[in-house]
VOTI-593863 format. One record per residue (C-alpha): residue number from 1; residue in three letters; x, y, z. Coordinates in steps of 0.2 Angstrom, whole numbers, plus 2048, in hexadecimal, padded with zeros to 3 digits. Example, Ala and Ser with C-alpha at 12.3 -4.5 7.8 and 13.67 -1.06 7.14 Angstrom:
% VOTI-593863
[rec 1; "ALA"; [83E; 7EA; 827]]
[rec 2; "SER"; [844; 7FB; 824]]
END
This chain:
% VOTI-593863
[rec 1; "MET"; [32E; D89; 2AF]]
[rec 2; "PHE"; [334; D8A; 29D]]
[rec 3; "ASP"; [346; D86; 2A3]]
[rec 4; "SER"; [33F; D76; 2AB]]
[rec 5; "TYR"; [336; D71; 29A]]
[rec 6; "PHE"; [346; D76; 290]]
[rec 7; "ALA"; [351; D6C; 29C]]
[rec 8; "GLN"; [345; D5D; 29A]]
[rec 9; "ALA"; [345; D5F; 287]]
[rec 10; "LEU"; [358; D5E; 287]]
[rec 11; "GLY"; [356; D4E; 290]]
[rec 12; "PHE"; [34B; D47; 282]]
[rec 13; "VAL"; [358; D4D; 276]]
[rec 14; "SER"; [365; D43; 27F]]
[rec 15; "TYR"; [35A; D34; 27E]]
[rec 16; "ILE"; [359; D35; 26B]]
[rec 17; "LEU"; [36C; D37; 26B]]
[rec 18; "ALA"; [36E; D28; 276]]
[rec 19; "MET"; [364; D1D; 26B]]
[rec 20; "LEU"; [36F; D21; 25D]]
[rec 21; "CYS"; [37E; D1E; 267]]
[rec 22; "PHE"; [379; D0D; 26E]]
[rec 23; "ILE"; [373; D05; 25E]]
[rec 24; "GLN"; [385; D07; 257]]
[rec 25; "LYS"; [38F; CF7; 255]]
[rec 26; "ASP"; [39F; D01; 250]]
[rec 27; "ASP"; [3A8; D07; 260]]
[rec 28; "ARG"; [3AE; D17; 257]]
[rec 29; "ARG"; [39C; D1D; 252]]
[rec 30; "PHE"; [396; D17; 263]]
[rec 31; "LYS"; [3A2; D23; 26C]]
[rec 32; "ILE"; [39F; D32; 260]]
[rec 33; "MET"; [38C; D31; 263]]
[rec 34; "MET"; [390; D2F; 276]]
[rec 35; "ILE"; [39A; D40; 275]]
[rec 36; "LEU"; [38B; D49; 26E]]
[rec 37; "MET"; [37F; D41; 27A]]
[rec 38; "ASN"; [38A; D46; 289]]
[rec 39; "LEU"; [38C; D58; 284]]
[rec 40; "ASN"; [379; D5A; 282]]
[rec 41; "HIS"; [376; D51; 293]]
[rec 42; "ALA"; [383; D5C; 29C]]
[rec 43; "LEU"; [378; D6B; 297]]
[rec 44; "HIS"; [368; D61; 29C]]
[rec 45; "PHE"; [36F; D5D; 2AD]]
[rec 46; "TYR"; [376; D6F; 2B0]]
[rec 47; "LEU"; [364; D76; 2AC]]
[rec 48; "LEU"; [35D; D6A; 2B9]]
[rec 49; "ASN"; [36A; D71; 2C5]]
[rec 50; "ALA"; [373; D60; 2C6]]
[rec 51; "VAL"; [384; D67; 2C5]]
[rec 52; "THR"; [38E; D57; 2CA]]
[rec 53; "SER"; [384; D4D; 2BD]]
[rec 54; "SER"; [387; D5B; 2B0]]
[rec 55; "LEU"; [39A; D5B; 2B3]]
[rec 56; "CYS"; [39B; D48; 2B2]]
[rec 57; "CYS"; [393; D49; 2A1]]
[rec 58; "LEU"; [39F; D57; 29B]]
[rec 59; "PHE"; [3AD; D4C; 2A1]]
[rec 60; "ALA"; [3A5; D3D; 299]]
[rec 61; "ALA"; [3A5; D46; 288]]
[rec 62; "GLY"; [3B7; D4B; 28A]]
[rec 63; "ARG"; [3BD; D39; 290]]
[rec 64; "THR"; [3B3; D31; 281]]
[rec 65; "ALA"; [3BB; D3D; 275]]
[rec 66; "THR"; [3CC; D39; 27C]]
[rec 67; "SER"; [3C8; D26; 27C]]
[rec 68; "LEU"; [3C7; D28; 269]]
[rec 69; "GLN"; [3D9; D2D; 268]]
[rec 70; "THR"; [3E1; D21; 276]]
[rec 71; "LYS"; [3DD; D12; 280]]
[rec 72; "ALA"; [3EB; D16; 28D]]
[rec 73; "LYS"; [3E6; D10; 29E]]
[rec 74; "TRP"; [3EF; D1E; 2A6]]
[rec 75; "VAL"; [3E3; D2A; 29D]]
[rec 76; "ALA"; [3D4; D21; 2A3]]
[rec 77; "GLY"; [3DB; D22; 2B5]]
[rec 78; "LEU"; [3DE; D35; 2B3]]
[rec 79; "PHE"; [3CC; D37; 2AD]]
[rec 80; "ILE"; [3C5; D2C; 2BB]]
[rec 81; "ILE"; [3CF; D36; 2C8]]
[rec 82; "LEU"; [3CA; D47; 2C1]]
[rec 83; "THR"; [3B8; D42; 2C0]]
[rec 84; "ALA"; [3B8; D3C; 2D2]]
[rec 85; "PHE"; [3C1; D4C; 2D8]]
[rec 86; "ILE"; [3B6; D58; 2CF]]
[rec 87; "GLY"; [3A7; D4E; 2D4]]
[rec 88; "TYR"; [3AD; D4F; 2E6]]
[rec 89; "LEU"; [3AE; D62; 2E5]]
[rec 90; "THR"; [39D; D64; 2DE]]
[rec 91; "VAL"; [393; D57; 2E8]]
[rec 92; "ASN"; [384; D5E; 2F1]]
[rec 93; "GLN"; [37D; D4E; 2F8]]
[rec 94; "TRP"; [382; D3C; 2F9]]
[rec 95; "THR"; [378; D37; 2EA]]
[rec 96; "ASP"; [383; D41; 2DE]]
[rec 97; "TYR"; [390; D33; 2E0]]
[rec 98; "VAL"; [385; D28; 2D6]]
[rec 99; "ALA"; [389; D33; 2C6]]
[rec 100; "ILE"; [39B; D33; 2CB]]
[rec 101; "ALA"; [39C; D20; 2CC]]
[rec 102; "GLY"; [392; D1E; 2BB]]
[rec 103; "SER"; [39E; D2A; 2B3]]
[rec 104; "CYS"; [3AE; D21; 2B9]]
[rec 105; "ILE"; [3A7; D10; 2B4]]
[rec 106; "GLY"; [3A4; D17; 2A3]]
[rec 107; "THR"; [3B6; D1E; 2A2]]
[rec 108; "TYR"; [3BD; D0D; 2A6]]
[rec 109; "ALA"; [3B2; D05; 299]]
[rec 110; "LEU"; [3B6; D11; 28B]]
[rec 111; "PHE"; [3C9; D11; 28E]]
[rec 112; "CYS"; [3CD; CFF; 294]]
[rec 113; "LEU"; [3C0; CF4; 28B]]
[rec 114; "ASN"; [3B8; CF2; 27A]]
[rec 115; "GLY"; [3AA; CE9; 271]]
[rec 116; "ILE"; [39F; CDE; 27C]]
[rec 117; "LYS"; [3A9; CE1; 28C]]
[rec 118; "MET"; [3A8; CF4; 28A]]
[rec 119; "ARG"; [395; CF3; 288]]
[rec 120; "TRP"; [393; CE8; 297]]
[rec 121; "VAL"; [39C; CF5; 2A2]]
[rec 122; "VAL"; [393; D03; 29A]]
[rec 123; "LEU"; [383; CFA; 29E]]
[rec 124; "LEU"; [388; CFB; 2B1]]
[rec 125; "GLY"; [38C; D0D; 2AF]]
[rec 126; "SER"; [37A; D10; 2A7]]
[rec 127; "CYS"; [372; D08; 2B6]]
[rec 128; "LEU"; [37B; D14; 2C1]]
[rec 129; "TRP"; [376; D23; 2B6]]
[rec 130; "LEU"; [364; D1C; 2B6]]
[rec 131; "ILE"; [364; D1E; 2C9]]
[rec 132; "ASN"; [36C; D2F; 2C8]]
[rec 133; "ASN"; [35E; D35; 2BC]]
[rec 134; "ILE"; [350; D2F; 2C7]]
[rec 135; "ILE"; [358; D38; 2D5]]
[rec 136; "VAL"; [35A; D49; 2CC]]
[rec 137; "GLY"; [349; D48; 2C3]]
[rec 138; "SER"; [350; D46; 2B1]]
[rec 139; "LEU"; [341; D3F; 2A7]]
[rec 140; "GLY"; [34A; D3E; 297]]
[rec 141; "GLY"; [359; D37; 2A0]]
[rec 142; "ILE"; [34E; D29; 2A8]]
[rec 143; "LEU"; [347; D24; 298]]
[rec 144; "LEU"; [359; D25; 290]]
[rec 145; "GLU"; [361; D1A; 29C]]
[rec 146; "ALA"; [353; D0D; 29D]]
[rec 147; "THR"; [353; D0C; 28A]]
[rec 148; "VAL"; [366; D0C; 289]]
[rec 149; "ILE"; [366; CFD; 295]]
[rec 150; "VAL"; [35B; CF4; 289]]
[rec 151; "LEU"; [364; CF9; 279]]
[rec 152; "ASN"; [375; CF5; 280]]
[rec 153; "LEU"; [36F; CE4; 285]]
[rec 154; "THR"; [368; CE2; 273]]
[rec 155; "THR"; [378; CE7; 26B]]
[rec 156; "ILE"; [382; CDC; 277]]
[rec 157; "TYR"; [377; CCD; 271]]
[rec 158; "LYS"; [379; CD2; 25F]]
[rec 159; "LEU"; [38C; CD3; 261]]
[rec 160; "TYR"; [38C; CC2; 269]]
[rec 161; "LYS"; [383; CBB; 25A]]
[rec 162; "LEU"; [390; CC3; 24E]]
[rec 163; "ASN"; [39E; CBD; 259]]
[rec 164; "LEU"; [3A5; CCF; 25A]]
END
């Protein structure tokens, strides 16, 4: 029982980290906060016994850190292939593919896009992660993605107003 409470508590820590992430207007700070959130979320999903989701979050932390150093499309392709392959090896049910798709979309956004375009594609990935979190029963994750969707839309609007 305690493990379940602890796992859910970590989901709420991810929620706080995500709020700090998605209010960032600077792409570098956005990505640094995303790394921290994904590392915490990987542990959260692992404790919920959602191994595919956990591994997708670990890969997401690695890909986000790498995207700070390079925007090479071949690196994005490598991360997408690795995520899909590792996901395929760990899938327990067809719904696990939702997390894989969300992670792959996020990889494309972080390597191949920036500014408003990056945030629009991240928004699509957030919608898939919301579905995943509902499926695996992540209370903090549901709150996280629902709020991230709203915050991301708000930041997109602000960036449009600032013409960034």
